[in-house]
N, C-alpha and C positions, 0 to 999 in steps of 0.2 A: 203789732203786725210787722212782719219782716221787711215791708217796703219802706218804712220810715227812713228818711234821709236819702233814699235812692232816687227819688223823683223830684221834678221841678218844685221849687218853693211856692210857685204860683198855683200849683194844683194840690188838691186835697187827696186825690187818688191817683194811682199810676195810670198813664195813658198808653193804650196798646193800639198800634196800627196794624191792621190785617190786610195784606195785599194778596188777592186771589181772583182769578177770572171767573169763579163761580159764585154768584150771589147767594145761592143756597148754602154753600159751605160757609160763606161769610156770616150769614144770618145765624147759623147754628153756633159758630164759634163766638160771635158777639154775645149770644145768650150765655155761653159759658163764662166769657170775660166779665159780664155783668154779675153773674152769680158769685164770681170770685172777688167782687167788690172793686173792680177796676172800670175805667171808662174806655170805650172802644170807638175807633174811627176806622174807615176802610177805603180801599181803592180797588178797582176792578182790573187794573193793568199796572205793569211795572213803572212806566213813566209817570202815571198819575200818583202812584204810591211814593216814588222818589220825591216828587214835588211836594206832596203832603208831608213827608218826613222832614224835608228842609224847612217847611213853614211852621209845623207844629212841634217838632222835636219830641216825638213820643219817647216814653221810657223803655219801650220794647216794641219790636216789629215781628209779626208772624208773616212768613213769606212762602207762597207756593213756589215750587220749582218750575213746573211746566205751565207756561202761559203763552198766548200768541204774542208775537213781536219779541220784545226783550224778555228773556227767561229770568227766573228768580236768581240764579247764580250770577248772571250779568248785573242784575240790580244790586245784589249784595256787594259785588266788587265796586260798583259805582258809589254806593253809600259808604263803604269802608275807605275809599280813597278821598272822600270829601271831608275836610277838616270839621265842618259843622255837624256831620252825622256819623262820623267814624266810631264814636263811643257808644252808639246805641246798639244794645245786644239784639241779635236777630236769631229767631228760631225758625228753621225751615219746616214747613208743614206740607207734606206731599204724599201722594199715593205710591211712590216708588221707594222700595226698601233695598234696592241694589247697592252693594258696597261702593261701586264706582260713583254713584250719585251722592251718597253720603260723604265720601272723601272729597269730591269736587266742591260741594257746598261748604264743608269745613275749611278747605284750602282757600276758598274765596273770602272767608271771614265770618261765616255763620258761627254762632255760639253753640247751637245745638240743632238736632234733627229729630223730627217727630213724624211718624207715619200716620196717615189718615186711615180709617175714620178716627176723629179726635174723641177721646174719652176724657171726661172732665177731670178725673183723678190724675191721669197721666199728664194732661196739659198743666194742671195746677202744680204738680211736682216739678215739671220742666221749667215753668215760669218762675217758681220759687227759687230753684237752683240757679237759673241764669241771672235773675235780679240780685241774688245774694252775691254773685261774683262781680257784678257791675260796680266798679270802684266809686264812681261819682255820678252815675246816671248818664244821660246823653251828652253832657258837656265834657265828659272825661276825654282826655287826650292820650 
């Protein structure tokens, strides 16, 4: 499997953190994550997600852009400026396909951008591509 060597030695499967203010979207995406053979954890807002990322050091983060309070781009910027979490790849999952939104997310440090609704094949392809690029998983500097 392509994930070997890319995730924490303590885990047998990649850990994916999904940060989204919609519990329905999280439930659907976590089902896809499980079907892809990965473990999933989630948070319903950016601040909780950032805290969880710092505690669990997931191998990948899926991040909504539009959330109450801190938005996804602000959360990405915070995670990418933290030495502990800056190596974690982040895929933005959002309902917006505007070029300005895509550019903003990528400029803040997101690895990729995927528009909802999430289709399993597209998510799998994006996750595979992003994790292949991750040099050493979340601990990469």
